[in-house]
C-alpha positions as CSV (number, residue, x, y, z in Angstrom):
1,M,-40.5,103.3,31.1
2,Q,-41.7,103.1,27.5
3,R,-43.6,100.0,26.3
4,T,-42.4,98.5,22.8
5,S,-43.8,95.3,21.0
6,Y,-42.5,92.1,21.7
7,D,-42.8,88.8,19.7
8,V,-43.0,85.8,22.4
9,A,-43.1,82.3,22.3
10,L,-43.6,80.1,25.1
11,W,-43.4,76.2,25.0
12,L,-45.1,74.1,28.0
13,R,-43.0,70.9,27.7
14,W,-39.1,70.5,26.6
15,P,-38.8,69.2,22.7
16,A,-38.5,65.7,22.3
17,G,-36.9,65.3,19.3
18,L,-36.5,67.0,16.1
19,L,-39.5,66.5,14.4
20,A,-41.7,65.9,17.9
21,C,-44.9,68.1,17.5
22,S,-43.8,69.7,21.4
23,E,-41.4,71.6,19.0
24,L,-43.9,74.1,18.4
25,P,-44.6,76.6,20.9
26,R,-47.9,76.3,22.6
27,Y,-48.4,80.1,22.7
28,V,-47.2,82.9,20.4
29,E,-48.1,86.7,20.8
30,E,-47.3,90.0,20.4
31,V,-47.0,91.4,23.6
32,E,-46.5,95.2,24.7
33,A,-43.9,95.4,27.2
34,C,-41.1,97.3,28.9
35,S,-38.6,94.5,28.5
36,H,-38.0,90.9,26.8
37,F,-38.3,89.6,30.5
38,D,-41.4,91.7,31.0
39,A,-42.9,90.7,27.7
40,A,-42.6,86.9,28.7
41,Q,-44.1,87.3,31.9
42,R,-46.5,89.5,30.7
43,L,-47.9,86.4,28.4
44,M,-47.4,84.2,31.2
45,Q,-49.4,85.9,33.5
46,K,-52.1,86.1,30.6
47,Y,-52.8,82.3,30.4
48,G,-52.2,82.0,34.0
49,L,-49.0,79.8,33.4
50,L,-47.0,79.5,36.4
51,R,-44.1,78.2,34.8
52,V,-42.8,77.3,31.2
53,A,-40.4,74.9,30.0
54,H,-38.9,77.4,27.0
55,V,-39.6,81.0,26.1
56,A,-38.0,83.0,23.1
57,V,-38.8,86.9,23.1
58,G,-37.7,88.8,20.0
59,C,-37.7,92.8,19.4
60,H,-35.7,94.7,16.8
61,G,-33.6,91.4,16.1
62,V,-32.4,90.8,19.4
63,V,-34.1,87.5,20.9
64,K,-33.7,86.4,24.5
65,R,-34.3,82.9,25.5
66,W,-34.9,81.4,28.7
67,S,-35.6,77.5,30.0
68,F,-37.3,76.7,33.3
69,L,-39.3,80.1,33.4
70,R,-41.3,81.2,36.7
71,L,-43.6,83.5,37.1
72,V,-43.1,86.2,39.3
73,E,-45.9,87.8,41.3
74,D,-44.7,91.3,41.2
75,V,-45.8,91.9,37.5
76,E,-48.4,94.3,36.6
77,E,-51.6,93.1,34.6
78,V,-51.7,92.5,31.3
């Protein structure tokens, strides 16, 4: 499968309010991966995150989002 560059943002906590500082993602990086989900999993694995509150992954104008995502064990090392 061909890898593509994805923009990934991870939040460790669910935002508390409109002006809360937790509104900003804790990790934001460009990741080479095979899919939106794979990109999210790779960034989580890179930082040793077993679960996150919210994820947004974008590529070529398509943005996928997940809440309360867990790291799966079969992701290749970054």
